[in-house]
C-alpha positions as CSV (number, residue, x, y, z in Angstrom):
1,M,118.0,116.7,147.4
2,T,120.8,114.9,149.2
3,P,123.1,112.4,147.5
4,E,121.8,109.7,149.9
5,I,118.2,110.3,148.6
6,I,119.3,110.3,145.0
7,A,121.3,107.1,145.5
8,K,118.2,105.4,147.0
9,I,115.9,106.5,144.1
10,F,118.5,105.6,141.5
11,P,120.6,102.8,143.0
12,N,121.8,101.4,139.7
13,E,124.6,103.0,137.7
14,L,123.2,105.1,134.8
15,P,124.9,106.4,131.8
16,S,126.2,110.0,132.2
17,I,124.5,112.9,130.4
18,E,127.8,113.5,128.6
19,E,127.8,109.9,127.3
20,I,124.2,110.1,126.1
21,E,124.7,113.4,124.3
22,K,127.8,112.1,122.6
23,K,125.9,109.0,121.4
24,Y,123.1,111.1,120.0
25,P,124.8,114.1,118.5
26,P,122.9,116.9,116.8
27,R,121.9,116.2,113.2
28,A,123.9,117.9,110.4
29,L,121.0,119.7,108.7
30,Q,121.0,122.2,105.9
31,P,118.9,125.4,106.4
32,G,115.2,124.6,106.0
33,Q,115.4,120.9,106.4
34,K,112.9,119.4,108.8
35,V,113.1,116.4,111.0
36,T,109.6,115.0,111.8
37,R,108.3,111.8,113.3
38,V,105.3,109.6,113.6
39,A,105.1,108.2,117.1
40,P,102.2,105.8,117.6
41,S,101.4,103.8,120.6
42,P,101.1,100.0,119.9
43,T,97.6,99.6,121.3
44,G,96.0,97.4,118.7
45,F,95.4,99.0,115.4
46,M,96.2,102.0,113.1
47,H,93.6,104.7,113.2
48,V,93.0,106.4,109.9
49,G,93.6,109.7,111.7
50,S,97.1,108.5,112.6
51,L,97.7,107.8,108.9
52,Y,96.4,111.3,108.2
53,A,98.9,112.9,110.7
54,A,101.7,110.7,109.6
55,L,101.2,111.8,106.0
56,V,101.4,115.5,107.0
57,S,104.7,114.8,109.0
58,E,106.2,112.7,106.2
59,R,105.5,115.4,103.6
60,A,106.9,118.1,105.8
61,A,110.2,116.3,106.2
62,H,110.6,114.9,102.7
63,Q,109.5,118.1,100.8
64,S,112.2,119.9,102.8
65,G,114.9,117.3,102.0
66,G,114.9,116.3,105.7
67,V,114.3,113.2,107.8
68,F,111.1,111.4,108.8
69,Y,111.3,108.7,111.4
70,L,109.1,106.2,113.2
71,R,109.3,106.0,117.0
72,V,107.2,103.5,119.0
73,E,105.9,105.0,122.2
74,D,105.2,102.0,124.4
75,T,105.9,103.3,127.9
76,D,102.3,102.4,128.9
77,Q,103.0,98.7,129.0
78,K,99.4,97.8,130.2
79,R,97.9,99.0,126.9
80,K,100.5,97.4,124.6
81,V,99.1,94.8,122.2
82,E,101.2,92.0,120.7
83,G,101.7,92.5,117.0
84,A,100.6,96.1,117.0
85,V,104.0,97.4,115.8
86,E,103.8,95.1,112.8
87,V,100.4,96.5,111.9
88,I,101.7,100.1,112.2
89,C,104.8,99.4,110.0
90,K,102.7,97.5,107.4
91,S,100.1,100.3,107.4
92,L,102.6,103.0,106.7
93,A,104.5,101.0,104.1
94,R,101.2,100.0,102.4
95,Y,100.4,103.7,101.8
96,G,103.9,104.7,100.7
97,I,104.7,106.6,103.9
98,V,108.3,105.6,104.2
99,A,110.3,106.3,107.4
100,D,114.0,107.0,106.9
101,E,114.7,105.7,110.4
102,G,112.9,103.8,113.1
103,V,111.5,100.4,113.7
104,N,110.5,97.8,111.1
105,E,107.7,95.2,111.2
106,N,110.1,92.7,112.8
107,N,110.7,95.1,115.7
108,Q,114.3,95.8,114.4
109,D,115.8,99.2,114.6
110,Y,117.4,101.0,111.6
111,G,119.0,104.4,111.9
112,P,121.7,106.2,113.9
113,Y,119.5,107.2,116.9
114,A,118.4,103.7,117.9
115,P,116.7,102.3,119.8
116,Y,113.5,103.9,118.5
117,T,111.3,102.0,120.9
118,Q,110.8,103.9,124.2
119,S,110.7,100.9,126.5
120,E,114.2,100.1,125.4
121,R,115.5,103.6,126.4
122,K,114.6,103.3,130.1
123,E,118.1,104.2,131.4
124,I,118.3,107.2,129.2
125,Y,115.1,108.7,130.7
126,Q,116.2,107.8,134.2
127,A,119.5,109.6,133.6
128,Y,117.7,112.9,132.7
129,A,115.2,112.4,135.5
130,K,118.1,112.0,137.9
131,K,119.5,115.3,136.5
132,L,116.2,117.1,137.3
133,L,116.1,115.5,140.8
134,T,119.7,116.6,141.5
135,E,118.9,120.2,140.3
136,G,115.8,120.4,142.5
137,L,113.5,120.3,139.5
138,A,111.9,117.0,140.4
139,Y,110.9,115.2,143.6
140,P,109.6,111.8,144.7
141,C,105.9,111.5,145.4
142,F,104.5,108.9,147.8
143,C,100.7,109.6,147.2
144,G,98.8,106.4,146.5
145,A,95.8,105.9,144.2
146,E,93.3,106.3,147.1
147,E,94.9,109.5,148.3
148,L,94.9,111.0,144.8
149,D,91.3,109.9,144.2
150,L,90.2,111.6,147.5
151,M,92.1,114.8,146.5
152,R,90.3,114.8,143.1
153,K,86.9,114.5,144.8
154,I,87.7,117.4,147.2
155,Q,88.8,119.5,144.2
156,E,85.5,118.8,142.4
157,K,83.5,119.5,145.5
158,Q,85.3,122.9,146.0
159,G,85.0,123.7,142.3
160,Q,88.7,123.7,141.8
161,R,90.8,122.5,138.8
162,P,91.7,118.9,139.1
163,G,95.4,118.0,139.3
164,Y,98.5,117.9,141.4
165,Y,99.5,121.5,142.0
166,G,99.8,124.2,144.6
167,K,98.4,123.2,148.0
168,Y,97.2,119.9,146.4
169,A,100.8,118.9,145.7
170,H,101.1,117.1,149.0
171,C,104.6,115.7,148.6
172,R,106.2,118.8,147.2
173,P,107.0,120.4,150.6
174,L,108.4,117.2,152.1
175,T,111.8,117.7,153.7
176,D,114.8,115.6,152.9
177,A,114.4,113.9,156.2
178,Q,110.8,113.0,155.5
179,I,111.6,111.8,152.0
180,L,114.4,109.6,153.3
181,E,112.2,108.2,156.0
182,N,109.6,107.2,153.4
183,L,112.3,105.6,151.2
184,N,113.8,103.7,154.1
185,A,110.3,102.4,155.0
186,G,109.9,101.1,151.4
187,K,107.0,103.3,150.5
188,P,106.3,103.1,146.7
189,W,107.1,106.3,144.9
190,I,106.9,108.0,141.6
191,L,108.9,111.0,140.4
192,R,107.2,114.3,139.7
193,F,108.4,117.4,137.8
194,K,108.5,120.5,140.0
195,S,106.6,123.1,137.9
196,M,107.6,126.8,138.3
197,G,104.6,127.9,136.2
198,D,101.7,130.1,137.2
199,N,98.2,129.1,135.9
200,N,97.1,132.7,136.2
201,K,99.7,133.8,133.7
202,R,99.3,133.4,129.9
203,M,101.8,132.4,127.3
204,L,101.7,132.8,123.6
205,I,102.1,129.6,121.6
206,K,103.0,130.0,117.9
207,D,101.3,126.9,116.4
208,L,102.5,126.0,112.9
209,L,99.0,125.1,111.8
210,K,96.6,127.0,114.2
211,G,98.6,130.2,114.3
212,D,99.0,132.2,117.6
213,V,97.3,130.6,120.6
214,N,97.1,132.1,124.0
215,M,97.3,129.6,126.8
216,P,97.8,129.5,130.6
217,E,101.2,128.5,131.9
218,N,101.5,124.9,133.3
219,D,101.5,124.6,137.1
220,L,100.9,120.9,137.4
221,D,103.6,118.8,138.9
222,I,103.2,116.0,136.4
223,V,104.6,112.5,136.8
224,I,107.8,112.0,134.8
225,L,108.8,108.5,136.1
226,K,106.2,105.9,137.0
227,S,106.6,103.2,139.6
228,D,107.9,100.7,137.0
229,G,110.8,103.1,136.3
230,L,109.4,104.0,132.8
231,P,108.7,107.6,131.9
232,T,105.3,109.1,131.1
233,Y,104.6,110.3,127.5
234,H,105.3,113.9,128.4
235,F,108.8,113.3,129.7
236,A,109.8,110.6,127.2
237,H,108.7,112.7,124.2
238,A,110.8,115.7,125.4
239,V,113.9,113.5,125.9
240,D,113.5,111.7,122.6
241,D,112.7,114.7,120.5
242,H,115.8,116.4,121.8
243,L,118.1,113.4,121.3
244,M,116.7,112.4,117.9
245,G,116.9,116.0,116.6
246,T,113.2,116.5,116.0
247,T,112.7,120.0,114.6
248,H,108.9,119.9,114.0
249,V,106.2,118.0,115.8
250,L,103.0,117.7,113.9
251,R,100.4,115.8,115.9
252,G,96.7,115.6,116.8
253,D,95.2,118.7,118.4
254,E,94.3,116.7,121.6
255,W,97.9,117.5,122.5
256,L,97.5,121.3,122.1
257,S,96.7,121.8,125.8
258,S,100.0,120.1,126.7
259,V,102.2,122.5,124.8
260,P,102.9,124.8,127.8
261,L,104.0,121.8,129.9
262,H,106.2,120.4,127.0
263,I,107.9,123.8,126.5
264,Q,108.4,124.0,130.2
265,L,110.1,120.6,130.2
266,F,112.5,121.6,127.4
267,V,113.4,124.8,129.3
268,A,114.0,122.9,132.5
269,L,116.3,120.4,130.7
270,G,118.2,123.2,129.0
271,W,117.1,122.4,125.4
272,K,115.5,124.2,122.5
273,A,111.9,123.0,122.0
274,P,110.8,121.8,118.5
275,K,108.1,123.7,116.7
276,Y,104.6,122.4,117.2
277,G,101.7,122.1,114.8
278,H,98.4,120.6,115.8
279,I,96.2,118.8,113.3
280,A,92.4,118.9,113.7
281,P,90.9,115.4,114.0
282,L,88.9,113.8,111.2
283,Q,85.2,114.2,111.8
284,K,82.1,112.2,111.0
285,S,78.5,113.4,110.4
286,D,76.2,111.8,113.0
287,N,72.5,112.7,112.9
288,G,73.3,116.1,111.6
289,N,76.1,116.8,114.0
290,K,79.8,116.5,113.6
291,R,81.9,114.4,116.0
292,K,85.4,112.9,116.1
293,L,85.9,109.7,114.1
294,S,85.9,107.1,116.9
295,K,87.6,103.7,116.9
296,R,84.9,102.5,119.3
297,Y,81.9,103.3,117.1
298,D,83.2,103.7,113.5
299,P,84.6,100.8,111.7
300,E,86.2,103.1,109.1
301,A,88.4,104.5,111.9
302,N,90.5,101.3,111.6
303,I,92.8,101.5,108.6
304,T,92.1,97.8,107.9
305,Y,88.5,98.7,107.0
306,F,89.8,100.2,103.8
307,W,91.9,97.1,103.1
308,E,88.9,94.8,103.6
309,K,86.6,97.0,101.4
310,G,89.3,97.1,98.7
311,Y,89.9,100.8,98.3
312,P,93.2,101.3,96.3
313,E,95.9,102.7,98.6
314,T,96.5,105.6,96.2
315,A,92.8,106.5,96.5
316,L,92.9,106.9,100.3
317,I,96.2,108.9,100.1
318,E,94.8,111.2,97.4
319,Y,91.6,111.6,99.5
320,L,93.7,112.5,102.6
321,L,95.9,114.9,100.6
322,N,92.7,116.6,99.4
323,L,91.6,117.0,103.0
324,I,94.9,118.5,104.0
325,N,95.0,120.9,101.0
326,A,91.9,121.6,99.0
327,S,94.1,122.6,96.1
328,F,95.1,119.0,95.6
329,E,92.1,118.4,93.4
330,D,93.1,121.1,90.9
331,W,96.6,119.9,90.9
332,R,95.5,116.3,90.1
333,R,93.3,117.6,87.3
334,T,96.3,119.3,85.6
335,N,98.8,116.5,86.5
336,P,96.8,113.3,85.8
337,D,100.0,111.1,85.4
338,K,102.0,112.3,88.3
339,D,102.5,110.4,91.6
340,A,100.3,111.8,94.4
341,F,103.5,112.3,96.5
342,D,104.7,114.8,93.9
343,F,102.0,117.2,95.1
344,P,103.6,120.2,96.8
345,L,101.8,120.4,100.1
346,N,101.3,123.9,101.4
347,F,101.5,123.8,105.2
348,N,100.1,127.4,105.4
349,K,96.8,126.0,104.0
350,V,96.4,122.9,106.1
351,S,92.9,122.8,107.5
352,N,93.0,124.1,111.1
353,S,89.3,124.3,111.8
354,A,87.2,121.9,113.9
355,G,88.3,119.1,111.6
356,A,87.7,117.8,108.2
357,L,84.6,115.7,107.6
358,F,85.3,112.2,106.4
359,D,83.1,112.0,103.3
360,F,82.7,108.6,101.7
361,Q,81.0,110.1,98.7
362,K,84.2,112.1,98.0
363,L,86.4,109.1,98.7
364,N,84.4,107.0,96.3
365,S,84.7,109.7,93.6
366,I,88.4,109.9,94.0
367,S,88.7,106.1,94.0
368,K,86.8,105.9,90.7
369,E,89.3,108.3,89.2
370,V,92.3,106.4,90.5
371,I,91.0,103.1,89.1
372,A,90.1,104.7,85.8
373,R,93.8,105.8,85.4
374,M,95.1,102.3,85.9
375,T,95.7,99.9,83.0
376,A,93.7,96.7,82.8
377,D,96.7,94.7,83.9
378,E,97.3,97.0,86.9
379,V,93.6,96.6,87.9
380,Y,93.8,92.8,87.5
381,Q,96.9,92.5,89.6
382,A,95.6,94.7,92.4
383,L,92.2,93.0,92.3
384,S,93.8,89.5,92.4
385,A,96.0,90.5,95.3
386,W,93.0,91.8,97.3
387,A,90.8,88.8,96.5
388,K,93.5,86.3,97.6
389,T,93.1,87.7,101.1
390,Y,89.5,88.8,101.3
391,N,87.6,86.7,98.7
392,P,89.5,83.5,97.9
393,A,86.7,82.0,95.7
394,F,86.7,85.1,93.5
395,A,90.5,84.9,93.4
396,D,90.2,81.4,91.9
397,R,87.8,82.7,89.3
398,L,90.1,85.5,88.4
399,S,93.0,83.1,88.0
400,A,91.0,80.6,85.9
401,N,89.7,83.3,83.6
402,R,92.7,85.7,83.5
403,D,92.5,86.6,79.8
404,Y,88.8,87.0,79.8
405,Y,89.0,89.3,82.9
406,L,91.7,91.4,81.3
407,H,89.4,92.0,78.3
408,I,86.5,92.8,80.6
409,L,88.6,95.2,82.7
410,N,89.9,96.8,79.5
411,I,86.5,97.9,78.2
412,E,86.5,101.8,77.9
413,R,89.8,102.0,79.6
414,N,92.6,104.5,78.9
415,I,90.5,106.7,76.6
416,G,91.1,110.0,78.3
417,K,88.2,111.8,80.0
418,K,85.7,109.2,78.7
419,S,87.5,106.3,80.4
420,R,85.0,104.2,82.4
421,K,84.6,105.2,86.0
422,D,82.2,102.6,87.3
423,F,84.6,100.7,89.7
424,I,84.8,102.2,93.2
425,K,86.7,99.5,95.1
426,W,87.9,95.9,94.6
427,S,85.1,94.4,96.7
428,D,82.5,95.7,94.1
429,I,84.0,94.2,91.0
430,E,82.9,90.6,91.4
431,A,79.2,91.7,91.4
432,D,79.8,94.4,88.9
433,T,81.2,91.9,86.3
434,A,79.0,88.9,87.3
435,Y,76.9,89.2,84.1
436,F,79.9,88.2,82.0
437,F,79.5,84.7,83.3
438,D,76.6,82.4,82.5
439,D,76.4,80.9,86.0
440,T,76.0,84.4,87.6
441,F,73.9,86.0,84.9
442,T,70.3,87.0,85.7
443,R,67.7,89.2,84.0
444,D,64.1,90.2,84.6
445,L,62.3,90.9,81.3
446,E,58.9,91.5,82.9
447,S,60.1,94.3,85.3
448,F,62.0,95.9,82.4
449,A,59.0,95.8,80.1
450,K,57.0,97.8,82.7
451,E,59.6,100.6,82.4
452,I,59.2,101.2,78.6
453,N,56.3,101.1,76.2
454,L,56.8,97.5,75.1
455,S,55.4,94.1,76.1
456,V,57.6,91.1,77.0
457,E,56.7,89.6,73.6
458,E,57.8,92.8,71.8
459,L,61.1,92.7,73.8
460,K,61.7,89.2,72.6
461,A,60.8,90.2,69.0
462,V,63.4,93.0,69.2
463,A,66.1,90.6,70.5
464,A,65.2,88.0,67.8
465,E,65.4,90.6,65.0
466,F,68.8,91.8,66.3
467,K,70.0,88.3,66.6
468,A,69.2,87.7,62.9
469,V,71.4,90.6,61.8
470,Y,74.1,90.4,64.4
471,R,77.7,90.0,63.1
472,A,80.6,89.9,65.4
473,E,82.8,91.6,62.9
474,D,80.6,94.7,62.6
475,D,82.3,97.9,63.7
476,K,80.4,100.1,66.2
477,N,78.8,102.3,63.5
478,T,77.5,99.4,61.5
479,W,76.3,97.7,64.7
480,F,74.4,100.9,65.7
481,E,72.8,101.4,62.3
482,K,71.2,97.9,62.7
483,I,69.8,99.0,66.0
484,K,68.3,102.1,64.4
485,V,66.5,100.1,61.8
486,I,64.9,97.9,64.5
487,A,64.0,101.1,66.5
488,E,62.1,102.6,63.6
489,K,60.3,99.4,62.8
490,H,58.8,99.4,66.3
491,G,57.9,103.0,66.4
492,F,60.9,104.4,68.3
493,A,62.9,107.4,67.3
494,S,66.1,106.4,65.6
495,D,67.9,109.5,66.9
496,M,67.7,111.5,70.1
497,K,67.3,114.9,68.4
498,S,64.0,113.8,66.7
499,Y,62.7,112.3,70.0
500,R,63.5,115.5,71.9
501,E,61.8,117.7,69.3
502,T,58.6,115.6,69.0
503,P,58.4,112.9,71.6
504,E,54.7,112.5,71.1
505,K,55.3,110.9,67.7
506,F,57.2,108.0,69.2
507,K,56.9,105.1,71.6
508,G,60.3,106.0,72.9
509,S,63.8,106.8,71.9
510,I,66.7,104.8,70.3
511,S,68.1,104.5,73.9
512,D,65.1,102.4,74.9
513,I,65.8,99.9,72.1
514,S,69.5,99.9,73.0
515,N,68.4,99.1,76.6
516,V,66.3,96.2,75.3
517,L,69.5,94.6,74.0
518,R,71.4,95.6,77.1
519,I,68.9,93.8,79.2
520,F,69.1,90.6,77.1
521,I,72.9,90.7,77.1
522,T,73.8,92.0,80.6
523,G,70.5,91.8,82.6
524,R,71.0,95.5,83.4
525,T,69.8,98.9,82.1
526,Q,73.2,100.5,82.8
527,S,76.6,99.1,81.7
528,P,79.8,100.1,79.9
529,D,79.7,100.3,76.1
530,L,77.4,97.5,74.9
531,H,79.2,97.0,71.6
532,A,82.5,96.5,73.5
533,I,80.8,94.1,76.0
534,M,79.5,92.0,73.1
535,Q,83.0,91.9,71.5
536,V,84.4,90.6,74.8
537,M,81.7,88.1,75.4
538,G,82.1,86.5,72.0
539,T,79.5,85.4,69.4
540,N,78.3,82.2,71.1
541,R,77.6,83.9,74.4
542,V,75.9,86.9,72.7
543,L,73.7,84.7,70.6
544,S,72.7,82.5,73.6
545,R,71.8,85.7,75.5
546,L,69.5,86.9,72.7
547,E,67.5,83.7,72.8
548,A,64.0,84.4,73.9
């Protein structure tokens, strides 16, 4: 490529390769330390799968004592959404995935390899593109959209692979004179990489997560600079991963097919490629089939779905860690008080199959455990913070009844394995605790009477009898003995052993009589410990609930 052509393609002065390499020197790493990154595109929202991949990358870096950084890949300016970077940064921070370097929610850089936003590194990419052009490893392409579309149709008709390669790379054989003529005529151009690969040859890819993968070499002359002067993802990622010292790239397996191209770019630029590992996407069960979790069809693909529903951040992180390593559950069982980020992730056991199935039942189970480990004050604080954003009326009630709610939330809490595990997420708690307040308390005695061997009048008689003997100062044993007496009087077994041995002798069991009182007090047949509930409600409210 003649100096005249190069000067026309790059008329402005660019930094020299030496200047760039000096500005971004190699990192001083100890043996075994990893440098990883999360590199989202600011296209609207944070996908839960992106959080999943970011967690894998963050753990890989920080468990090795290395560096984890955030890079914003916004070279596709048409898809860029205002405010998306803020959402990405807040999402990562909210889940404790802390980047050592990168961009913050105010679009400000921090770290020695700035800028970390690709659209601000335009001259750097152009300098390396100029290097490839000078070395005959790139060339300008003047094919327009219509010409490329026609070529694609011809390839489809002939049963050929689509793409710009071989005889279909129309601008590759242009002479310097033809290129100069097109440039002088003002024809729009893009810059393509001149591939030396052969699609009929195979190369072995050693994937960190999938193991050995045999793939064809890349022979596509891909675009490296677009008409706006910005690079494509393929070229930009190679330049940035080199300059930012990335040692390990852990990303979604939709990029696996691009590895031969990416390695080819590193070789052409004279650099050592990072190690690649490809993470299978999160899946969803759909009519008996598994498919990729889709941001178009699945609300839970958007990370804000979990904010709105009120899943504790720790619950989602623990769920994702469980998907990454199935051994997390056993670790948590033996380390109930440790931070989830203390879990030693085993990268040799990361799921590399078709993809983990996103299972809400499992997430709910983990969320119950997470909330059960929290103190009443921690639950109250997290619940109040959630309600202020997503349920202001409930936030007001929480604030006006702070002490009462702290006692409600403390029922059966922090008592080891028997701690209550009825709360799944913050959005459930208003309804789950509604019976503690007279204005939201309801009950249906008639429906309940049909479930057990008592009439409505008998239910009322049981409640009245208990009301006559109820004393707020009774401990649980004394309280329960009084219920036993009432049970025997009405023909119910006063202990479960007798009922199991000879059920025909009784109308029902002691649990049925307990549930009569539970219905009167809570309006429900299932609740936390009834004695504790009555202690929290106080004498006046309990006695008013026992009124027939």
